[in-house]
C-alpha positions in Angstrom: 0.0 0.0 0.0 1.6 3.2 -1.1 1.4 6.6 0.5 -0.8 8.9 -1.6 -1.8 6.2 -4.0 -4.5 6.8 -6.7 -7.0 4.9 -4.6 -7.2 7.9 -2.3 -7.2 8.1 1.5 -8.1 5.1 3.5 -10.4 6.9 5.9 -11.2 10.4 6.9 -13.2 12.3 9.4 -13.7 16.0 10.3 -15.0 18.2 13.1 -16.9 21.4 13.0 -19.6 23.0 10.8 -18.8 24.0 7.2 -15.7 21.8 7.2 -15.6 22.2 3.4 -15.0 26.0 3.8 -11.9 27.8 4.8 -9.5 24.9 4.3 -6.6 24.9 6.6 -3.0 24.0 6.2 -2.1 20.4 5.6 0.6 18.6 7.7 1.9 15.1 7.3 2.2 12.8 10.4 4.0 9.5 10.4 3.2 7.1 13.3 5.3 4.0 14.1 4.5 1.2 16.6 6.8 -1.7 17.1 7.3 -4.4 19.8 11.0 -4.8 19.5 11.3 -7.9 21.8 14.4 -6.6 23.6 16.3 -6.6 20.3 18.9 -4.0 19.4 17.9 -1.6 16.5 18.7 -2.4 12.9 21.5 -0.5 11.2 19.1 1.3 8.8 15.6 2.6 9.7 15.0 4.5 6.5 12.3 2.2 5.3 10.5 2.3 8.6 10.5 6.2 8.5 9.7 6.3 4.8 12.3 9.0 4.3 12.0 8.6 0.5 8.4 9.7 0.5 7.6 12.4 -2.1 6.4 14.7 0.7 8.3 14.1 4.0 6.3 14.1 7.3 6.1 17.2 9.4 5.8 15.1 12.6 6.9 11.7 13.7 5.5 9.8 16.6 7.4 6.5 17.3 6.1 4.1 20.0 8.2 1.1 21.0 7.4 -1.7 23.4 9.7 -4.3 25.1 12.8 -2.1 24.8 15.5 -4.0 26.6 15.1 -3.0 30.3 17.3 -5.4 32.2 18.5 -3.6 35.3 22.0 -2.9 34.0 20.8 -1.8 30.6 18.0 0.4 32.0 20.5 2.2 34.3 22.8 2.7 31.4 20.0 4.1 29.3 19.1 6.6 32.1 22.7 7.8 32.2 23.1 7.8 28.4 20.8 7.7 25.4 19.3 4.3 24.8 20.2 2.7 21.5 16.8 2.9 20.0 16.4 6.6 20.7 19.9 7.2 19.4 19.3 5.6 16.0 16.1 7.5 15.4 17.4 10.8 16.6 20.6 10.5 14.5 18.7 9.5 11.4 16.1 12.2 11.7 18.4 15.0 12.7 20.3 14.5 9.4 17.0 15.1 7.7 16.2 18.4 9.5 14.1 17.0 12.4 14.4 17.7 16.1 13.4 15.5 19.0 10.6 17.5 20.7 9.9 15.1 23.6 10.3 11.5 24.8 9.0 9.4 27.7 10.1 6.0 28.8 8.6 3.5 31.3 10.7 0.4 31.6 10.3 -1.2 28.1 7.8 1.4 26.8 9.3 4.3 24.8 7.6 7.1 23.0 9.5 9.6 20.8 8.1 12.8 19.2 10.0 14.5 16.4 9.2 17.7 14.4 10.5 19.4 11.4 12.5 22.4 12.5 10.2 25.1 11.2 7.3 23.8 13.3 9.2 23.7 16.6 8.4 27.3 17.7 4.7 26.4 17.4 4.8 23.3 19.6 4.0 24.5 23.1 2.9 23.1 26.5 4.6 19.8 26.1 3.9 17.3 28.9 4.5 13.6 29.4 3.1 11.0 31.8 2.9 7.3 32.3 0.7 4.6 33.8 1.9 1.1 34.8 -0.7 -1.6 34.7 1.4 -4.7 35.4 1.3 -6.5 38.8 -1.7 -4.8 40.3 -0.9 -1.5 38.5 2.6 -1.2 40.1 4.9 -2.7 37.5 5.7 -1.0 34.3 6.1 -4.0 32.0 2.6 -3.2 30.8 0.8 0.2 30.7 0.9 3.4 28.7 3.1 6.4 28.1 1.9 9.6 26.5 3.0 13.0 25.3 0.6 16.0 24.9 1.3 19.3 23.3 -0.2 22.3 21.4 0.4 22.3 17.7 -0.4 25.7 16.2 -2.9 26.1 19.0 -4.6 22.7 18.6 -4.3 20.2 21.5 -2.8 16.8 20.4 -2.1 13.7 22.5 -0.2 10.5 21.6 -0.6 7.4 23.7 1.6 4.4 23.4 0.3 1.3 25.2 1.4 -2.3 25.9 -1.7 -4.2 27.1 -2.2 -7.6 28.7 -1.2 -10.6 26.6 -2.9 -13.9 25.8 -6.1 -14.9 24.0 -8.5 -14.9 27.0 -7.8 -11.3 28.2 -9.7 -9.1 25.7 -11.9 -7.6 28.4 -8.9 -7.0 30.6 -7.2 -5.1 27.8 -10.1 -2.8 27.5 -10.2 -2.3 31.3 -6.5 -1.5 31.2 -6.9 1.0 28.5 -9.7 2.8 30.4 -7.7 2.7 33.6 -4.8 4.4 31.7 -7.2 7.1 30.4 -8.6 7.7 33.9 -5.3 8.0 35.7 -3.3 10.1 33.3 -3.6 13.8 33.8 -1.9 17.0 32.7 -1.5 20.5 34.1 -3.0 22.3 31.1 -6.4 23.7 32.3 -8.5 23.0 29.2 -7.0 19.5 28.5 -6.5 17.9 31.9 -7.1 14.3 30.6 -6.2 12.4 27.4 -9.8 12.5 26.0 -10.0 16.3 26.4 -7.6 16.8 23.5 -8.8 17.7 20.1 -7.0 14.8 18.5 -5.7 11.6 20.2 -3.6 8.9 18.6 -3.7 5.6 20.4 -1.2 2.9 19.3 1.1 0.2 20.5 1.1 -3.6 21.2 -2.6 -3.7 22.2 -2.4 -7.5 22.2 -5.8 -8.2 20.7 -6.0 -11.6 19.0 -8.0 -13.4 16.4 -10.7 -15.4 18.3 -12.4 -18.7 17.4 -10.8 -19.3 13.9 -8.4 -22.2 14.0 -4.7 -21.5 13.2 -4.8 -23.3 9.8 -7.8 -21.2 8.7 -6.0 -18.0 9.8 -2.8 -19.0 8.0 -4.7 -19.9 4.8 -6.5 -16.5 4.8 -3.2 -14.7 5.3 -1.4 -16.7 2.6 -4.2 -15.8 0.1 -4.3 -12.2 1.4 -8.0 -12.5 2.2 -7.6 -10.5 5.3 -11.3 -9.5 5.4 -12.3 -13.0 6.3 -10.6 -12.5 9.7 -11.8 -9.1 10.6 -15.1 -10.1 12.3 -13.1 -12.3 14.7 -10.5 -9.7 15.5 -10.9 -9.1 19.3 -10.5 -5.3 19.1 -13.2 -5.1 16.4 -15.5 -7.3 18.5 -14.9 -5.2 21.6 -15.7 -2.0 19.7 -19.1 -3.4 18.9 -19.9 -3.6 22.6 -18.1 -0.4 23.9 -19.2 3.1 23.2 -15.8 4.6 24.1 -13.9 2.3 21.8 -16.3 3.3 19.0 -15.0 6.8 19.2 -11.6 5.6 18.0 -11.2 5.1 14.3 -8.9 2.7 12.4 -8.3 2.0 8.8 -8.9 -1.5 7.4 -6.4 -4.2 8.4 -5.2 -4.8 4.8 -1.8 -6.1 5.8 -0.4 -9.4 7.2 -1.0 -9.9 10.9 2.1 -8.6 12.7 2.5 -11.3 15.4 4.1 -13.9 15.9 7.1 -14.5 13.6 10.1 -16.6 14.0 13.1 -14.3 14.5 14.9 -13.2 11.4 12.2 -14.6 9.1 8.8 -13.9 7.6 7.5 -17.3 8.8 4.8 -17.4 11.6 5.6 -19.2 14.8 7.0 -22.7 14.2 7.8 -23.4 17.9 5.9 -26.0 19.9 3.4 -23.3 21.0 2.6 -22.4 17.3 0.9 -19.2 18.3 -1.9 -18.0 16.0 -1.1 -15.0 13.9 -2.8 -11.8 15.1 -3.0 -8.0 14.5 -1.6 -7.2 18.0 0.1 -3.9 16.8 -2.4 -1.2 16.0 -2.8 2.6 15.3 -6.1 4.3 16.1 -7.2 7.9 16.4 -10.0 9.9 17.8 -11.3 13.4 17.1 -13.1 14.8 20.1 -16.8 14.4 19.6 -19.3 17.1 20.3 -20.9 16.9 23.7 -24.3 15.3 23.6 -27.3 17.4 24.6 -28.6 17.1 28.1 -31.7 15.0 28.4 -34.5 15.2 31.0 -35.4 17.9 33.5 -33.1 19.6 35.9 -33.6 21.0 39.4 -33.2 24.8 40.1 -29.7 24.2 41.7 -28.5 22.5 38.6 -29.9 24.9 36.1 -27.1 27.5 36.5 -24.3 25.0 36.2 -25.8 23.4 33.2 -26.4 26.7 31.6 -22.7 27.6 32.0 -21.8 24.1 30.6 -24.0 24.7 27.6 -22.4 28.1 27.0 -19.0 26.5 27.2 -20.0 23.8 24.8 -21.4 26.4 22.4 -18.1 28.3 22.5 -16.2 25.1 21.9 -18.4 24.3 18.9 -18.0 27.7 17.4 -14.2 27.5 17.9 -14.1 24.1 16.3 -16.2 25.3 13.4 -13.8 28.2 12.8 -10.6 26.2 13.4 -11.4 23.0 11.7 -9.4 19.8 12.0 -9.6 17.0 9.5 -7.7 13.7 9.5 -7.0 11.7 6.4 -5.2 8.4 6.6 -3.0 7.8 3.6 -1.4 4.5 4.5 -1.7 1.8 7.1 0.6 -1.2 6.7 3.4 -3.2 8.3 7.1 -3.3 7.3 8.1 -6.8 6.4 11.7 -5.7 5.9 12.5 -5.9 9.6 12.8 -9.3 11.4 14.9 -8.7 14.5 11.7 -9.1 16.6 8.8 -11.6 16.7 6.6 -8.6 15.8 6.6 -6.6 12.5 6.5 -2.8 12.9 3.3 -1.0 11.8 3.3 2.4 10.3 0.4 4.9 9.7 0.7 7.9 7.4 -1.7 10.7 8.0 -2.6 14.1 6.6 -3.8 16.6 9.2 -5.7 19.5 7.8 -6.1 22.2 10.3 -6.5 25.9 10.5 -3.8 27.5 12.5 -4.8 29.3 15.7 -1.3 30.7 15.9 0.8 31.9 13.0 3.5 34.1 14.5 6.1 32.7 16.9 6.1 34.1 20.4 9.7 35.2 20.1 11.6 36.4 17.0 15.3 36.6 17.2 18.4 37.0 14.9 22.1 37.3 15.1 23.6 40.8 14.6 26.7 41.3 12.4 29.5 38.8 11.9 30.1 36.1 14.6 33.4 34.5 15.5 35.3 33.6 18.6 37.5 36.7 18.1 34.9 39.1 19.7 31.8 39.2 21.8 28.7 38.9 19.6 25.2 40.5 19.7 21.7 39.2 19.0 18.3 40.8 19.2 14.9 39.4 19.9 11.3 40.7 20.2 8.4 39.0 22.0 4.6 38.9 21.6 2.5 40.7 24.2 1.1 37.4 25.4 4.5 35.8 26.0 5.2 34.8 29.7 8.9 35.9 29.9 11.0 34.7 32.8 14.4 35.5 34.3 15.2 31.8 33.8 14.7 31.9 30.0 17.8 31.3 27.9 19.0 31.5 24.3 21.0 28.6 23.0 23.5 28.6 20.2 22.9 25.5 18.1 24.7 23.9 15.1 22.5 23.4 12.1 21.3 19.8 12.3 21.0 19.7 16.1 19.2 16.8 17.7 17.2 18.1 20.6 16.7 21.1 23.0 19.7 19.9 25.1 22.0 19.7 22.1 23.1 23.3 22.3 26.7 24.4 21.8 26.4 27.1 24.5 23.7 29.2 26.1 23.2 32.7 27.5 20.8 33.7 30.2 18.5 36.3 28.7 18.2 38.7 31.6 21.9 38.4 32.7 23.3 39.2 29.3 20.8 41.9 28.3 22.4 45.0 26.8 19.5 47.2 25.9 15.7 47.1 26.1 13.0 48.9 24.1 9.4 48.4 23.5 10.2 46.6 20.2 13.7 45.0 20.5 15.8 43.5 23.2 19.6 43.2 22.7 21.7 40.5 24.3 25.4 39.9 24.1 27.2 36.5 23.8 30.7 36.1 25.1 33.3 35.1 22.6 34.2 32.2 24.9 30.9 30.7 24.1 31.4 30.8 20.3 33.1 27.9 18.5 36.7 28.6 17.3 36.4 26.8 14.0 32.9 28.3 13.3 30.2 26.6 11.3 26.5 27.0 10.3 24.5 27.9 13.4 21.2 29.2 14.6 19.7 30.6 17.9 16.9 29.1 19.9 14.9 30.9 22.6 13.9 28.5 25.4 11.0 29.4 27.7 11.4 28.1 31.2 7.7 28.5 32.0 6.5 26.7 28.8 9.5 24.3 28.8 10.0 24.5 25.1 11.7 26.5 22.3 9.4 29.3 21.3 11.6 31.0 18.7 14.4 30.1 16.2 16.6 32.4 14.3 17.4 32.0 10.6 20.7 30.0 10.1 23.9 32.1 10.0 27.6 31.5 9.5 30.0 31.6 12.5 33.4 32.4 11.1 36.6 30.6 12.0 38.6 32.5 14.7 41.8 33.8 13.1 43.2 35.2 16.4 42.8 31.9 18.3 44.4 29.9 15.6 47.3 32.4 15.2 47.9 32.3 19.0 48.1 28.5 18.9 44.9 27.8 20.9 44.0 24.2 21.0 40.5 23.5 19.7 38.4 21.5 22.1 35.6 19.6 20.4 32.1 20.2 21.9 28.9 19.0 20.3 30.7 18.6 17.0 32.2 22.2 17.1 35.5 23.5 18.5 36.1 25.9 21.4 39.2 27.7 22.5 41.3 26.0 25.1 44.5 27.8 26.4 47.7 25.7 26.4 
């Protein structure tokens, strides 16, 4: 199944009145879910990320399950970057993406990447986790999530690993609802997962194919008659009984079941257990539905509260009509190229059509004049009236192709280094000791301590090689790939 094939999108849905009017901007989202079964990452993840696509994604959400979390390995991953994060960060940074956020709970890992030009419009990033293993205390099963505002729209990504085995379909649904109930965020208008405008739910959900014997399932798969198995897919069956699950949409399962394979092969389980193939690995999404009208009479004490609720619901509907959101799924398939795990990875390619609520970054900044380690440098920035500035804000100097917020070359506290201040522009100096000796292509990023994200990026600019430092025989010290002055 190809992205953007002539057959058109697999599924679509929209919110708001007059959704055909006032079309918004279109953004590409690429979602990956993979139970990696404690394996180390493959050397090349290009096919998994579909980097050769005609129109590269704007956002990546990558959810992994069963990342190696033996005690020694887990402690090492806390001190250093785990191997799976490193391979994705390295590959995507080379393509102009930055890691926006990540969250790990034992073997569960969720990574969010953005194309650099969108980073200043990704705000209020929060992560959380919920264990569901061993009486809700152990994190071998459960869910991890990241929420954020994207051009003013509230999005949430939830990566789950639910209970295993054929007979636990109801328990899997209960675990999912427990995760939804227990996860909370500090953002006032989206305190819970389901309060977000758009939710993506994915992971090793562990739903199996019921009733059908293994040989029938194998025969249908071999003949690519997948539709014969859909009615006995446990998630499909549970959705028929559960109103909440019905709010989540999923494209047709038109690819081979992703579990369970012999390692390093495309052959289903040949062990003594001969586990039945199943679509355990799934990607679903939910657009927040309109609140249903209140039914029946109300008492005088409830009338005021319900009136305010109705007013808020009307405001919400008007806002959603104005700032529409539309989801088109362009592809839903598995990647058979990878065989280091007993699961095949699943990818979903989406087009998100939305009307931006925010079009101007909260902070605009640029480098002044020529920069080199021979002299202190200057930069200027301006802020929107609504920006919550703090004395703990800082401006980072980054190399073009940086990997994450923490991947700065150096940083300057905004208030401490302020040179001048006017109603329109604020000027800040950067010490020459914070500028790389050998220079390179760089950019500036303004980090908001209150919002805990980058809210402004400068255009790239050239930092020139330091002639004075080299003439004086200074020894370059490599730092984040660039060189700084070290006195002999």
